[in-house]
Every structure is written in C-alpha cells, then in structure tokens.
C-alpha positions in Angstrom: 0.0 0.0 0.0 1.5 3.3 -1.0 0.2 5.0 2.1 2.0 2.6 4.5 5.1 4.8 5.1 2.8 7.7 6.0 0.6 5.6 8.3 3.7 4.1 9.9 4.9 7.6 10.6 1.6 8.6 12.1 1.6 5.5 14.2 5.1 6.2 15.5 4.4 9.9 16.1 1.3 9.2 18.2 2.4 6.0 19.9 0.5 5.7 23.2 -2.3 8.0 22.0 -3.4 6.2 18.8 -4.1 2.6 17.9 -3.7 1.9 14.2 -5.8 -1.0 12.8 -5.2 -2.1 9.3 -7.8 -4.0 7.4 -7.7 -5.8 4.1 -11.1 -5.0 2.6 -10.7 -8.2 0.4 -10.5 -10.4 3.5 -13.9 -11.8 4.6 -13.1 -11.2 8.2 -13.2 -7.4 7.4 -16.9 -7.5 6.4 -18.3 -6.5 9.8 -16.0 -3.4 9.8 -16.9 -2.6 6.2 -20.6 -2.6 7.0 -20.2 -0.8 10.3 -18.2 2.1 8.9 -19.8 2.1 5.4 -16.7 2.2 3.3 -16.1 0.5 0.0 -13.1 2.3 -1.5 -9.5 1.6 -0.4 -7.6 3.1 1.1 -10.0 4.7 3.5 -8.7 6.2 6.7 -11.0 6.7 9.7 -10.2 8.2 13.1 -12.4 7.1 16.0 -12.5 8.7 19.4 -12.2 6.8 22.7 -15.9 5.9 22.6 -15.7 4.5 19.0 -17.4 7.5 17.3 -16.0 8.6 14.0 -14.2 12.0 14.2 -12.5 12.1 10.8 -12.4 10.3 7.4 -10.3 10.5 4.3 -10.5 8.4 1.2 -7.5 7.9 -1.1 -4.8 9.7 0.9 -4.0 10.7 4.4 -2.6 14.0 5.7 -0.5 13.6 8.9 -1.0 17.2 9.8 -4.8 16.8 9.6 -4.6 13.7 11.8 -2.5 15.6 14.4 -5.1 18.5 14.3 -8.0 16.1 14.8 -6.2 14.4 17.7 -5.4 17.7 19.3 -9.1 18.8 19.2 -10.8 18.0 22.6 
C-alpha cells in the first residue's frame, strides 16, 4: 500500500495515544468493519474517538497534519 510509510509515521508519532488498525477489505473477516463504517473504496482512513465515534475520514490519501489537528481537538 502506497500510504504505508505515512501511516507508519503517524503510528510512531502518536504512539501511546493512537491505535492503528489495518484491514484488508478483500478479507472476509473485514466484512463487519466494512458494513459498520460504510466504506467501499480503499484506502479509507477513519479516526475514532475513545468511545468509538468517527471523528474524521479520508478516502484515497492521508494527511499527517490533519490527523494531528484532529487528535489535538478536545
């Protein structure tokens, strides 16, 4: 995945504050997640708050600065 280095960097930068879950949308075990979050295109990046509510979504690319801004918002 072309975004892997960016996602790896976000994961390192926010270690201890962010859990990164990577799903293969082609894997049948991902179906519950696909239906829960309503995404079909990959890559799709979704940030959830501590209660599991979606706070941000991006399809196709991910901006580390936008992730940091979202995480900094109370």
